[in-house]
C-alpha positions as a Markdown table, in Angstrom:
| # | Residue | x | y | z |
|---|---|---|---|---|
| 1 | Met | 0.8 | -0.3 | 0.4 |
| 2 | Glu | 1.4 | 3.6 | -0.6 |
| 3 | Val | 0.1 | 6.9 | 0.7 |
| 4 | Pro | 1.1 | 10.2 | 0.1 |
| 5 | Ser | 3.0 | 12.3 | 3.3 |
| 6 | Asp | -0.4 | 13.2 | 5.4 |
| 7 | Leu | -1.1 | 12.5 | 8.3 |
| 8 | Arg | -4.6 | 11.5 | 7.9 |
| 9 | Lys | -3.6 | 8.1 | 5.7 |
| 10 | Val | -2.6 | 6.9 | 9.4 |
| 11 | Lys | -5.9 | 6.5 | 9.9 |
| 12 | Glu | -6.1 | 4.1 | 6.8 |
| 13 | Val | -3.3 | 2.1 | 7.2 |
| 14 | Glu | -4.2 | 1.0 | 10.7 |
| 15 | Arg | -7.7 | 0.2 | 8.9 |
| 16 | Val | -5.2 | -2.0 | 6.5 |
| 17 | Thr | -3.2 | -3.2 | 8.8 |
| 18 | Glu | -6.8 | -4.5 | 11.3 |
| 19 | Lys | -8.1 | -6.8 | 8.3 |
| 20 | Ile | -4.8 | -8.0 | 8.3 |
| 21 | Ala | -4.6 | -8.9 | 12.1 |
| 22 | Asn | -7.9 | -10.1 | 11.7 |
| 23 | Leu | -7.2 | -12.4 | 8.8 |
| 24 | Met | -4.5 | -13.8 | 10.8 |
| 25 | Lys | -7.2 | -14.4 | 13.9 |
| 26 | Leu | -3.9 | -12.3 | 16.0 |
| 27 | Lys | -4.7 | -12.4 | 19.5 |
| 28 | Glu | -6.0 | -9.1 | 20.7 |
| 29 | Asp | -2.9 | -8.0 | 22.4 |
| 30 | Asp | -1.2 | -8.1 | 19.3 |
| 31 | Lys | -3.6 | -7.1 | 17.1 |
| 32 | Asp | -3.4 | -3.9 | 19.3 |
| 33 | Ser | 1.0 | -4.0 | 19.5 |
| 34 | Leu | 0.8 | -4.4 | 15.0 |
| 35 | Ala | -1.2 | -1.0 | 15.1 |
| 36 | Ile | 0.5 | 0.9 | 17.2 |
| 37 | Ala | 4.4 | 0.0 | 15.7 |
| 38 | Val | 2.9 | 0.3 | 12.2 |
| 39 | Thr | 0.9 | 3.6 | 13.0 |
| 40 | Glu | 4.2 | 4.8 | 14.8 |
| 41 | Ile | 6.1 | 4.2 | 12.3 |
| 42 | Val | 4.2 | 5.6 | 9.5 |
| 43 | Ala | 3.8 | 8.6 | 11.2 |
| 44 | Asn | 7.0 | 9.3 | 12.0 |
| 45 | Ala | 7.9 | 8.2 | 8.2 |
| 46 | Ile | 5.6 | 10.9 | 7.1 |
| 47 | Thr | 6.4 | 13.3 | 9.8 |
| 48 | His | 10.4 | 13.0 | 9.8 |
| 49 | Gly | 11.1 | 11.5 | 6.4 |
| 50 | Asn | 9.4 | 12.7 | 4.2 |
| 51 | Lys | 9.0 | 16.6 | 6.3 |
| 52 | His | 5.8 | 16.2 | 5.4 |
| 53 | Asp | 6.1 | 16.4 | 1.7 |
| 54 | Arg | 2.6 | 15.5 | -0.1 |
| 55 | Lys | 4.6 | 14.7 | -2.9 |
| 56 | Lys | 6.6 | 12.0 | -1.3 |
| 57 | Lys | 4.8 | 9.2 | -0.6 |
| 58 | Val | 5.2 | 6.1 | 2.3 |
| 59 | Thr | 5.1 | 2.7 | 1.4 |
| 60 | Ile | 4.2 | -0.6 | 3.4 |
| 61 | Thr | 4.1 | -3.8 | 2.3 |
| 62 | Phe | 2.7 | -6.5 | 4.6 |
| 63 | Glu | 3.9 | -9.8 | 4.0 |
| 64 | Tyr | 2.8 | -13.5 | 6.5 |
| 65 | Ser | 2.0 | -16.3 | 7.3 |
| 66 | Asp | 0.0 | -18.4 | 10.0 |
| 67 | Asp | 2.2 | -17.3 | 12.7 |
| 68 | Thr | 4.9 | -14.5 | 11.9 |
| 69 | Ile | 3.6 | -11.0 | 9.7 |
| 70 | Val | 6.5 | -8.8 | 8.5 |
| 71 | Val | 5.7 | -5.2 | 8.2 |
| 72 | Thr | 8.3 | -2.7 | 5.8 |
| 73 | Val | 7.3 | 1.0 | 5.0 |
| 74 | Ala | 9.8 | 3.4 | 3.3 |
| 75 | Asp | 9.9 | 6.4 | 3.1 |
| 76 | Glu | 11.5 | 8.9 | 0.7 |
| 77 | Gly | 13.8 | 11.1 | 2.9 |
| 78 | Ala | 16.9 | 11.8 | 3.6 |
| 79 | Gly | 17.6 | 9.0 | 6.2 |
| 80 | Phe | 18.9 | 8.3 | 9.3 |
| 81 | Asp | 21.3 | 6.4 | 11.9 |
| 82 | Ala | 18.8 | 4.8 | 14.0 |
| 83 | Asn | 22.5 | 4.5 | 16.3 |
| 84 | Lys | 21.7 | 8.2 | 17.1 |
| 85 | Ile | 18.5 | 7.6 | 18.2 |
| 86 | Asp | 18.2 | 9.6 | 22.0 |
| 87 | Asn | 17.6 | 7.1 | 24.9 |
| 88 | Pro | 14.1 | 8.3 | 26.1 |
| 89 | Leu | 14.8 | 7.0 | 29.8 |
| 90 | Asp | 18.6 | 9.0 | 30.4 |
| 91 | Pro | 17.9 | 11.5 | 32.5 |
| 92 | Glu | 17.7 | 13.8 | 29.8 |
| 93 | Asn | 15.8 | 13.2 | 27.9 |
| 94 | Leu | 12.6 | 12.6 | 30.0 |
| 95 | Leu | 10.9 | 15.5 | 29.8 |
| 96 | Lys | 10.9 | 15.6 | 25.9 |
| 97 | Glu | 7.3 | 15.6 | 24.0 |
| 98 | Ser | 9.3 | 13.7 | 21.3 |
| 99 | Gly | 11.5 | 10.3 | 21.1 |
| 100 | Arg | 9.3 | 8.0 | 22.2 |
| 101 | Gly | 8.2 | 6.2 | 19.2 |
| 102 | Ile | 10.3 | 3.8 | 17.9 |
| 103 | Phe | 11.4 | 2.9 | 21.6 |
| 104 | Ile | 8.3 | 1.8 | 22.5 |
| 105 | Val | 7.6 | -0.2 | 18.7 |
| 106 | Lys | 10.6 | -2.2 | 19.5 |
| 107 | Ala | 9.4 | -3.3 | 23.2 |
| 108 | Leu | 6.0 | -4.0 | 21.0 |
| 109 | Met | 7.7 | -6.2 | 17.9 |
| 110 | Asp | 9.9 | -9.1 | 17.9 |
| 111 | Glu | 12.0 | -7.5 | 16.0 |
| 112 | Ile | 13.1 | -3.9 | 13.9 |
| 113 | Lys | 15.4 | -3.2 | 11.3 |
| 114 | Phe | 16.6 | 0.1 | 10.4 |
| 115 | Ile | 17.6 | 0.0 | 6.6 |
| 116 | Lys | 19.1 | 3.3 | 4.6 |
| 117 | Gly | 17.1 | 2.4 | 0.8 |
| 118 | Glu | 18.7 | 4.0 | -2.0 |
| 119 | Arg | 15.2 | 7.4 | -1.5 |
| 120 | Gly | 15.0 | 6.9 | 2.2 |
| 121 | Ser | 14.8 | 4.9 | 5.5 |
| 122 | Ile | 13.4 | 1.3 | 5.6 |
| 123 | Val | 12.1 | -0.1 | 8.6 |
| 124 | Arg | 11.6 | -4.1 | 8.6 |
| 125 | Met | 8.9 | -5.4 | 11.2 |
| 126 | Val | 8.4 | -8.5 | 12.9 |
| 127 | Lys | 5.6 | -10.0 | 14.6 |
| 128 | Arg | 5.2 | -13.9 | 15.8 |
| 129 | Ser | 2.0 | -14.7 | 17.4 |
| 130 | Lys | -0.4 | -17.8 | 18.6 |
| 131 | Arg | -3.2 | -16.9 | 17.1 |
| 132 | Thr | -6.8 | -16.9 | 18.9 |
| 133 | Gly | -8.0 | -20.3 | 20.3 |
| 134 | Ser | -4.1 | -21.7 | 19.9 |
């Protein structure tokens, strides 16, 4: 799926993510974790990657099997170094209004990888889950 760099499109991405989570029959906690992680990374791609430039797109790819979903989010921005993100738990960062999104996503997903793409950043997230009724 591809969306313009408009934060109003995050809700659309959330709906698609929830549909896929339902198809996979994920447990409620895993559905919530997946939706929070995907919408946070898409919002970051729009805001920090593409700088709200509506000419630039964010591409979201979903690949899933019985118990694993891989979500890839790519922007067309300048890219960033994930190793240079401030730790939100450091005392000097505790009162900052931003900077917790990636920290939260790391806690919600089983794997997260940051890749410098040819045209921007790529974030690859993996969630493994037991299905409902399992």
